[in-house]
Every structure is written in C-alpha cells, then in structure tokens.
N, C-alpha and C positions, 0 to 999 in steps of 0.2 A: 253524358258527354263531358270529357275533361279537356279543358284548354291547357295546352302545353306551350310555355314560353322558353325558348332555348337562349340561354345567356352565357356570357363568359365572365366568371367571377373575378378573374385576375387579369383582365384586359388592360393593356397599357395605353389604350386610346381613350382620351377624354370624350371624344365625340360618341364612341360606342357606349361608354358608361352613361352619358346623358340620355341617349336614346333608350337604353334599357330601363333607366329610372323613370322616364316618361311613360313607357308602356306599363310597367308594373304599378306605378302610382295611379294611373288612370283606371286600370282594372280594379285596384283596391277601392278607388273612389266609387266606382259603379257596383262594388260588392260582387264582382264576378269571381267565382272560384277558378283557380288556375294552379298549375304546378310549374315550378322553376326547374329546368333541366340544364345543369351546368356542363358546358362542353370543355371547360378548361381543366377540370379534374377528372372527367370521365370520358375516356376515348370512345366508348360505345355510343354515348349521346352525340359526340361530334360526328361520328361516321353515319349514324342514323339521320341526323339533320341534313348532312351533305347529300345523302342518297335520296331523301324524300322531297327535297326542294325541286320543283320542276325545272327542266333545263332552260325554258324560256325566261325563268325568273332569276337565273344565276347571272352574276357579273361576267365580264369578259374573261377574267382569269379563272373562272370556273369554281371559285371558292365563295360560297355564300357567307355573309357576315351576320353576326347576331345584332339585334334580336330577330328571331324567326318565330312565327306564331302558327300553331297547329291546333285543330280540333280533332282530338284522337289522332288518327293517321291522315286526316284530310288537311291539306295545306291551306292556310288562311292568307298569309302574306307576310311582308317584312315591315320595317318601321315606316317607310314612305306610304305604303298602301294603308297601313293602320292610321297614320296621321290624316290622310285624305278622308278616310271613313269617319274619323273623329270630327273633322271640320264640317262634314255633311250630316252629322248626327246619324250615322249609319253603322255604329260600332257593333251593335248586336247582329245586324245582317252580315257584317264582315266576319264576325266570329261564328256565324251559323247558329245563333241562339235566338229564341223568340223574345221580342222586347217586353219588358214588364209593363203592366197597365199603369198609365199615368206618366210614363217617361216621354221625353221629347220625340223619340223615334216612333213610339206608338201613336202620339198625337199627329205627327207628320203623316203616318200611314192612314189615319182616319181622314185627315184633310184631303189627301190624295184620292181616297176613295170617294169622298163627297164631290170633289171637283170632277172626277171621272163620271160619276152619275149625273152631275149637272150638265156636262157637255152632251151626254147621251140624250138628256131631256131636250136640250136646245136643238139637237140635230133632228129629233123626231117630235115636234110640237103637236099638241092635241088640236083637233079641229075647233074645239070651243075657244081656244086661245086665238086662233085666226079670226074667228067671228067677232071676238071682243075688240080686236085691233082695227076692224073695218069700220069706218065712220058710219053713223046712222043715216046720214044724208044719202050716201051711196047705196045703202041697202034699200032705202025707201024712195030713191029717185029724187034727189035734191033739185032745187030750182036753179036754172042757169043764170038768172038775173043776179042772184046773190053772188055767184062766182065772178061775174063781170065787175060788180062793185068792189069786190075784194081785190081784183087785179088792178083797178084804178088807184086804190089806196096804196097798194104796194108799189106801183110805179112812181107815185109822188114821194114816197119815203125810201125809194130805192137807193138814192145817193147816200143817205145817212146809213142805211143798212150795209152798203158796200164798204163805206169808210170804217165802220165799226168792225165789219168782218175782216177787212184788211189788217186792222190793228191786232185783232185777236189772232189772225194767222201769223203775223209777224212775231207776236209774243210767243206763240206755240213753237215757231221755228227756232227762236232764240233758246227756249227751254230745251228743245230737242238737241240743239248744238251743244249746250252746256252739259246735258246728260251724256252726250257722246264723248265730250272731252273727259268728263269724270270717269266714264267707263274705260277709255283709253289709258288714263292714268292708273286705274286699278289693274288693268291688264299688264301694264309695264311693271308695276310693283310686284304682281304675281310672277312675272317672268324673272325679275331680279331675285325673288325668294327661291324660285325653282333653281336658278343658276347657283345660288348659295348652297342650297341643299345638295346639288350635284357635286359642287366642290368639296363639301364636307364628306360626301360619300366616297369620292375619290381619295381624299386624305385618309379616311378610315380604312379603305382597301389597301392603301400603301402601308399604313401602320400594321395592319394584320399580316400582310406579306412579309414585312420586316420582322415581325414577331416570329412567324413560321421559320424564316431563314435563321434567326438567332437561336431558336430552339433546336433546329437541325445542326447548326454549328456546335452548340453546347453538347448535344448528344454525341457528335463525332469526337469532340475533345474528351468527353467522358470515356468513350470506347478506347481512344488512344492511351489515356491515362491508365485504364485498367490493363491494357496489353503491356504497357511499359512496366507497370507494377508486377505483373506476372513474370515478365522476362527478368526483372531485377530479383524476384524471389528465387527463380530457377538458378540464376547465376550465383546468388548467395548460397543456395543449397549445394551447388557443385563446388564452390570454393570451400565451404565448410567440410564437405566430404574429403576433398583433397588434403586440407589441413589436418584432418583427423588421421588419414592414412600416413601422411608424413610424420605426424607426431608418434604414431605407433611404430613406424620404422626406426625413428630416432631412439625410441625407448628400447627397442630390441637390440639396436647397435650398442647402446650404452650398457645394456645388461650383458651382452657378449663380451664387450671390452672389459667390463668389471670382472668377469670370471677369469679372463686372461691375466689381469693385473693383480689378482689375489696373491698374497705372500705365501711361500711354501713353508710348511711347519717343519720342526726338527726331525720328527719321525720320518717324514717323507724324504728329507735330506739324507738321513741315514740309509734308507732303502736305496736311494739313488747312488750313494757312494759305494755300497756293497755290490750293486749291479755293475758299476764301473770297474771295481776291483776284479770281479769274476771275469769280466770281458778282457781285462788286461792279462790275467793269468792264462786264459784260453789263447789269446794271441801269442803270448810268450811260448806256451807249449807247442803251438803250431809252428812257430819259428824254429824251435829246437828240433822238432821232428823233421822239418824241412832240411835243416843243416845236416842232421844225421843221415838222411837219405842221400844227400849230395856226397857226403864223405864215403858212404858205402859204395856208391857208384864209381867214385874215383879209384878206390882200392881195387 
C-alpha cells in the first residue's frame, strides 16, 4: 500500500503551503513511506485528485484544495481530518495502516481492549465474588443485639457524620462546578480554533479560485497573442509578396524603357536614310505617272 499526498508545488497561498509542510513533516517524522503527487505541474494528477475525492468531501465550489491524502485509490482525507487524527493519535488508522508495536496508537488500542474486557467482567461477575462481598454475619445468621447497639452508636454520632458529610458534599459540588467551568472554557477555545481553521480554509479556497482565474486569463492572453502574431506574419508575408511583384514590374518597365532609349548606331542610320530615299523616289515616280495619265486623258 502506497500513501499518496497530492500537493501544489507552486501554490501562491501561504496557508496551503503550511498545511502541506505539516502533513509531509509529520509523515516523515513517523517514517511513513509516501509519494508526493504534484498537481501544479502535472494535469493528470490534478484531474485524478478532483475525480477521486468524494462529493461529500468537496467544498461548495466543487474544487478540492491540496493537500489531499490517499491510500492507493482509497481516499483518506484532507488536512482537517488528518489534523484531527493526529490530535487523537489515530494517524495510522486514518491512513489505513497497522500501527507499529510500541507506538502511542498501539498502546491506546491495547488499553481500550483491556478496558473493554474489564467492563465485560464487571457486567458478568463470578458467583465467588458475590459470596466474598456478602458479610459473614449474614451468611451465618448474625445476632440482632449487635445490630441494635450499632444503631444507637450511629444515632449518637449522626450529627457529626451529617456535618462532615455536608462539608464533603459541598467540596465535591465546588470541584464539579470548577471542572464544568474549565470544560466550558476548553470548549470555547476549541470553537475559536475551529472558527479560525474555517476562516483559513475559506481564505485558501479564495486564493485557489483566484489562481485558477489568473491562469485562465493568462492562457486567454497567450492565445490572443499567438493569433495576433499569426495575423501579423500573414500580413507581412502578403506585403512582402506585393512589394516583390511591384519591384519586378518596375524592373521590367525600366528594362523596356532602356531598350527604347538606346542610341541608334551609324549603320542603322544609313539603312534608315536609304529606305527613306527609296520611298521618296517611289512617291515621285507615282506622282509623275499620275500626271502623265491626267495629261493623256485631257488630250
């Protein structure tokens, strides 16, 4: 059997840290083997603890706070029940383990067994015991004269006996009243301690809820930051693509413009001039032919 103690290694609540240290320190002092299950760094441990704590043991918000103690898969209790078991010297019974010989818990179990056996003996006394308690005079038929003498002596000393008895009764009543006052004071102190523990537990629950909310907010912020980063990357990629296309178009335009602006060589100029002369001659010949035709028609 393995004792599992579910802890939060990075808890921001000082009350939870103190409770965890108390449980771990006491188990180490008793030399009880246990395993620490961290719920802050391991989500599986957190979910397993929340699912296996009984519903009646969960707080009003439904989220059990560390430390929580298990024996294998069996639930032992939280810090408050562990503290009560420690005060009553019942830690081994709380953990579901047999107490080692010589421990306080083992001695208490032996005393309880002895007291139980003693009560049984008182409830069923032997006949020999009854016979021993019966006066010998009653068994043998005592003399009534002796009883009458005893009654006279008691009647003479009755006043003193009553006075002493009244004083003793008064002292006993005073002692009982003082004991009752002490018990009432102890009960009041216990109630105050219970109220302080309840306030500490409420504070720890509030701290845990605040931590969960902060973790959820941080996760949401991380998601938003990732989404914005992705959008920024896509926008930058689109911008870079557009810039590249514009740069390519500008380069092509400059190249085409450069071809148009290139200077014409002398040979090309000569070729152009010859073509122009040929065109001029053709135009002149056409004009002359057209004039000749007109003259022929007029004749």
